[in-house]
C-alpha positions in Angstrom: 49.7 23.0 -17.5 48.8 19.3 -17.6 48.1 19.3 -13.9 45.7 22.2 -14.3 44.0 20.5 -17.3 43.7 17.3 -15.3 42.2 19.1 -12.3 39.7 20.9 -14.6 38.6 17.6 -16.2 38.3 16.0 -12.8 36.1 18.8 -11.5 33.9 18.6 -14.6 33.5 14.8 -14.2 32.7 15.3 -10.5 30.0 17.8 -11.3 28.5 15.6 -13.9 28.5 12.6 -11.6 26.9 14.7 -8.9 24.1 15.8 -11.2 23.4 12.3 -12.4 23.4 11.0 -8.8 21.0 13.8 -7.8 18.7 12.9 -10.7 18.8 9.2 -9.8 18.0 9.8 -6.2 15.2 12.3 -7.1 13.7 9.7 -9.5 13.6 7.2 -6.8 11.5 9.4 -4.6 9.6 11.8 -6.8 8.4 12.0 -10.3 6.8 14.4 -12.7 3.4 15.5 -11.3 2.6 17.8 -14.3 -1.1 18.0 -14.7 -1.7 17.3 -11.0 -2.5 19.9 -8.4 -0.4 20.1 -5.2 -3.0 20.5 -2.4 -2.9 21.2 1.3 -5.5 19.5 3.5 -6.0 20.6 7.1 -6.3 17.7 9.5 -9.6 17.4 11.4 -7.6 15.8 14.3 -4.8 18.2 15.0 -5.0 20.9 12.3 -1.7 19.8 10.8 -1.3 20.5 7.1 -1.2 17.4 4.9 0.2 17.7 1.4 -1.1 15.6 -1.5 -1.2 15.4 -5.3 -4.7 15.7 -6.7 -6.2 15.2 -10.2 -9.7 16.5 -10.9 -11.5 15.0 -13.8 -12.5 17.3 -16.7 -15.6 15.2 -17.3 -19.1 16.7 -16.7 -20.4 13.3 -15.6 -19.4 12.1 -12.1 -16.3 9.9 -12.2 -14.7 7.4 -9.8 -12.2 8.5 -7.2 -9.0 6.6 -6.8 -7.2 7.0 -3.4 -3.7 5.8 -3.9 -1.6 5.2 -0.8 2.2 5.5 -0.7 4.6 2.9 0.4 6.3 2.4 3.8 9.0 4.9 3.3 7.1 6.9 0.7 5.3 10.3 0.9 2.9 12.3 -1.1 5.4 13.1 -3.9 6.8 9.6 -4.3 6.5 7.9 -7.7 3.1 6.5 -8.4 2.2 4.7 -11.6 -1.5 4.7 -10.5 -1.4 8.5 -10.9 -0.4 8.2 -14.6 -3.0 5.6 -15.3 -5.8 7.6 -13.5 -4.9 10.7 -15.5 -5.1 8.7 -18.7 -8.5 7.5 -17.8 -9.6 11.0 -16.8 -10.8 9.9 -13.3 -10.4 11.6 -10.0 -7.3 10.7 -8.1 -5.6 11.7 -4.8 -2.2 10.7 -3.4 -2.2 11.9 0.3 0.8 12.1 2.6 -0.8 10.7 5.8 2.2 11.7 8.0 4.8 10.6 5.4 7.3 7.7 5.9 6.6 5.3 8.6 9.5 6.2 10.9 7.7 8.4 13.5 5.0 7.8 16.1 2.6 10.0 14.2 2.9 7.8 11.1 2.5 4.0 10.8 -1.3 3.9 10.7 -1.8 5.9 13.9 -5.1 7.5 14.7 -3.8 10.6 13.0 -3.1 8.6 9.8 -6.6 7.2 9.9 -8.0 10.7 10.2 -5.6 12.0 7.4 -6.8 9.4 4.9 -10.4 10.1 5.5 -9.6 13.9 5.3 -8.1 13.3 1.9 -11.2 11.5 0.8 -13.4 14.3 2.1 -11.2 16.9 0.3 -11.5 15.0 -3.0 -15.3 14.6 -2.6 -15.7 18.4 -2.1 -13.3 19.5 -4.8 -14.2 17.2 -7.7 -17.1 15.6 -9.4 -17.0 12.2 -7.8 -19.4 9.3 -8.3 -19.8 8.6 -4.6 -20.7 5.0 -5.3 -17.3 4.4 -6.9 -14.6 5.3 -4.4 -11.6 3.0 -4.6 -8.5 2.6 -2.4 -5.3 1.0 -3.6 -1.7 0.5 -2.4 1.3 -1.9 -2.4 3.6 -2.9 0.4 3.3 -0.1 3.0 0.5 1.3 0.8 -1.2 -2.1 1.0 -0.8 -1.9 4.8 -2.5 1.5 4.8 -5.1 0.2 2.4 -6.1 -2.6 4.8 -6.0 -0.2 7.7 -8.4 2.0 5.8 -10.6 -1.0 5.1 -10.8 -1.6 8.8 -11.3 2.0 10.0 -12.6 4.4 7.3 -15.9 6.0 7.9 -16.6 6.1 4.1 -18.5 3.8 2.0 -15.7 2.4 -0.3 -16.6 0.4 -3.4 -13.4 -1.7 -3.5 -9.9 -2.0 -2.0 -6.8 -3.5 -3.6 -3.9 -4.4 -1.3 -0.8 -5.8 -2.8 2.2 -7.3 -0.9 0.8 -5.9 2.3 2.1 -5.8 5.8 -0.7 -6.9 8.2 1.1 -7.7 11.5 3.7 -5.4 12.8 4.8 -7.8 15.5 5.5 -10.5 13.0 7.1 -8.1 10.5 9.4 -6.7 13.2 10.9 -10.1 13.9 10.9 -11.1 10.2 12.8 -7.9 9.3 15.6 -8.2 11.9 17.7 -10.9 10.2 17.3 -9.1 6.8 19.0 -6.0 8.2 16.8 -3.7 6.1 16.0 -1.4 9.1 12.3 -1.9 8.8 12.4 -3.4 12.3 13.9 -0.1 13.5 11.1 1.8 11.9 8.5 -0.3 13.6 10.4 0.1 16.9 10.3 3.9 16.6 6.7 4.0 15.4 5.4 2.0 18.2 7.2 4.1 20.8 9.1 1.1 22.0 11.9 1.5 24.6 13.8 -1.6 25.6 11.7 -4.1 23.7 8.9 -3.9 21.1 5.8 -2.4 22.5 3.4 -5.1 21.4 0.3 -3.3 22.6 1.1 -0.3 20.3 2.2 -2.7 17.5 -1.2 -4.5 17.6 -3.1 -1.2 17.7 -1.5 -0.3 14.4 -1.8 -3.7 12.7 -4.8 -4.5 10.5 -4.6 -8.1 11.6 -5.5 -7.2 15.2 -8.2 -4.6 14.4 -11.9 -5.2 14.7 -13.3 -6.0 11.3 -16.2 -3.7 10.3 -18.2 -6.6 8.9 -21.5 -4.7 8.6 -19.9 -1.6 7.1 -18.0 -3.6 4.4 -20.7 -6.0 3.3 -20.9 -4.2 -0.1 -17.1 -3.5 -0.3 -14.9 -5.7 -2.5 -11.4 -6.6 -1.1 -8.7 -7.8 -3.4 -5.6 -9.3 -1.7 -2.5 -10.0 -3.8 0.9 -11.3 -2.8 3.9 -12.9 -4.6 4.8 -16.3 -3.4 8.5 -15.4 -3.3 8.0 -12.3 -1.2 9.5 -12.7 2.2 12.2 -14.9 0.7 13.4 -12.5 -1.9 11.3 -9.5 -0.8 10.6 -7.7 2.4 7.1 -8.8 3.3 6.2 -12.5 3.6 3.2 -13.5 1.5 1.8 -15.1 4.6 0.7 -11.7 5.9 -2.0 -11.5 3.2 -3.1 -15.1 4.0 -3.4 -14.5 7.7 -5.4 -11.4 7.1 -7.8 -13.3 4.8 -8.3 -16.0 7.4 -8.8 -13.4 10.1 -11.6 -11.8 8.1 -13.3 -15.1 7.7 -13.0 -15.8 11.4 -14.6 -12.4 12.1 -17.4 -13.2 9.7 -17.8 -16.5 11.7 -17.3 -18.7 8.6 -17.6 -22.3 9.7 -16.8 -24.0 6.4 -13.2 -25.0 6.8 -12.7 -25.3 3.0 -13.0 -21.5 2.7 -9.9 -20.9 4.8 -6.2 -21.3 3.8 -5.0 -24.3 5.8 -1.7 -24.6 7.6 -0.8 -27.5 5.2 -1.3 -25.2 2.2 0.8 -22.4 3.8 3.6 -25.0 4.6 3.6 -26.4 1.1 3.7 -22.9 -0.5 6.6 -21.9 1.8 8.5 -25.0 1.0 8.0 -25.2 -2.8 7.0 -21.7 -3.8 5.0 -23.3 -6.6 1.3 -23.5 -7.5 -0.8 -25.9 -5.4 -2.8 -26.9 -8.5 -3.7 -25.5 -12.0 -5.4 -22.2 -10.9 -4.8 -20.0 -14.0 -2.7 -16.9 -14.3 -2.5 -13.3 -13.4 -1.2 -11.8 -16.7 1.6 -14.2 -17.5 2.2 -15.4 -13.9 0.9 -18.6 -12.5 -1.5 -18.4 -9.6 -0.2 -20.5 -6.7 -3.2 -20.2 -4.4 -6.6 -18.6 -4.9 -9.5 -18.2 -2.4 -12.8 -16.3 -2.6 -15.3 -15.8 0.0 -18.2 -13.5 -0.8 -16.6 -10.2 -1.7 -13.1 -11.1 -0.4 -10.5 -12.4 -2.8 -7.0 -13.7 -2.1 -4.5 -14.4 -4.8 -0.9 -15.7 -4.2 0.9 -15.5 -7.6 4.3 -16.5 -8.9 6.1 -13.3 -8.2 7.9 -11.2 -5.5 7.3 -7.9 -3.8 5.4 -6.1 -6.5 2.2 -4.8 -7.9 1.0 -5.0 -11.6 -0.2 -1.5 -11.7 -2.3 -1.4 -14.8 -3.9 -4.8 -14.1 -4.5 -3.8 -10.4 -6.3 -0.6 -11.4 -8.3 -2.2 -14.2 -9.5 -5.0 -11.9 -10.2 -2.5 -9.1 -12.3 -0.3 -11.3 -14.2 -3.3 -12.7 -15.8 -3.8 -9.3 
């Protein structure tokens, strides 16, 4: 009798643990999209169906459109705090899939991904009352990577881009990820169709750092680059990715004033100390370690890790 009772209790506990684990895993990948529409968007490149979550404003007046791009291993149903905030503000929002997690050759900012993101923007413009002068793109980590790729390639006039903790150079990130054993290097290897060694040609083709800057097209676009100074040490993407991209854009703009760039000395000091180079103010309650502005491009390295301050990021984005 006791053995049967013990067995029954054990089974009940096992079922409860399984349910809790399932909910935990689900919450890591998905969240409640109540009030959002699950949409299907046909690719203009290969006719594949791209899923996405979409919020259409109830306002009669045209409202901004926020295009929120998922993380490296994310997808259209992944948790997105920007969705909640956009709904609260009653502004248009779309969270496209653009080939899902970056572990296939079709993902990882391929030409198909570039087309998918523009297709998602096209869909939102047709289906909702969008102020076409106020289209915004935002993302963190892999989403920041896709945001910068969109900055470089999108055919649309975008008001502002916000990229936090972004990957900008797949070649560098491949090598930086190897000692961390987080398998991001394996993702890059697969995405770039590498065989015996990393296919550097393909890696460069998918890296914002090596893309040709659309300097004329983005003259009126604001670009906000944010990274935590401890990222790369504690996190998965070194903050130097954002710095190198900022410097790259200045080179493409043929900026000759050396004081506008981030110097190697500044990078070295930040890497060694992980502390502010001077009194530069704060982002919320975090010290700013380095800040640079050139025209409509802003770079902020703050005291933090691999993260995005969602409400702050969206408010700042929409203020442009």
